[in-house]
N, C-alpha and C positions, 0 to 999 in steps of 0.2 A: 374477164376471162371467157365468159360465155360467148362472146362474139368471135373468139378465135376457134371455137369448135364447129366443125362443119360436117359432123356426122359419124355414124358408126363405121363407115368404110375405113377411116383412119384408126378408130379404136379396134376394129376387127383385125387389122394388120398388127397392131400393137399387142393384142391378145395372142395372136399367133407367135409373135416373138417371145412373149413371156412363156407360152407353152413350150417352145423349143428350149428355153433356158431351164424350165422345170424338168423337162425330159432328161437333159444332160445331168442335172443334179440328182435325179432319181436313179440314174444309171451308175452313180458312184458306188463302188464296192463297200466302202467303209461309211456306213450310214446307220443311224439308230432307227429302230422300228417306229418310235414315236414321231420322229421327224418325218419319216417317209409317209406315215399315216396322214399327218397334217398336210404335207405337200400333195399327196394324192387327192385329198379332199379339195384343195385349192384347184388342182388340175381339173377335176370333175366339174367344179363350178364354172371354170373358164370355158370348158367345152360346151356347157349348157347355155352360156350367155350369147353365143353366136347368133342364133335366130332372133333373139330379143334385140340385139344390136342392129340387125338388118331392118327390123320393124321400126325401131326407134329412129334410125337414120331418116326414114320417110316422114315420121311424125314430128320430128323436132322443129320443123319449119312452121307448123300450125299449132303446136302445143308447147307453151313455155315451160310447163312442168317436165316434159320429156327432155327438153334441151337442158334444163337444170340437172336432171338425173344423169344425162350424158356427161356433163361437166364434173359432177360428183364422182361418177364412175371413172372418168379419166384421172382424177386425182388419186383415187384408190388404186388404179392400175400402176400409176407412177410409184406409189408407195410399195406395192407388191414387187415391182421390178427392182427397186432399190434394195428391198429385203433379200431377193434372190441373188442379186449381185454380191451382197454382203456374205451370204451363205457360201457362194462360190469362192470368194476371196479367202474366207476363213478355211475352207476345205483345202484350197491350194497351198496356203501357208502351213497347215497341219501336215499335209502330204510332203511338203518340202522339208519339214523338220522331222519327219518320221513318226509323228504322233498319230494315234488311232483316231 
C-alpha cells in the first residue's frame, strides 16, 4: 500500500473534502452539543494538519518513516470519512422519520 501513496497533495485534497463534510454536519440544526464538540475538535485537528502534509509530501521520498506516517494517516482519514458518512446517513434517516 505504501507504494500507492504519492504525497500530501492527494491527502490535502482528501482532508479538504472531509472538512466540507464536517462543515455540513455541524450546520445541521438538530445536533447534540457533545457530538458538535467532538466534531469541532476533529475539524480543528484537520485544519492544523495542512502544513504538516505539505512538508511530509516533500520528505516522504527521502524518509521511509514519513512515508509510513502518510500511509497511516491516509487510513485514518478513510476511517474518519466513513464515520462522517455514517453520521450524515443517520441524520438524514432521522430527519425523514421526523425523529429529533
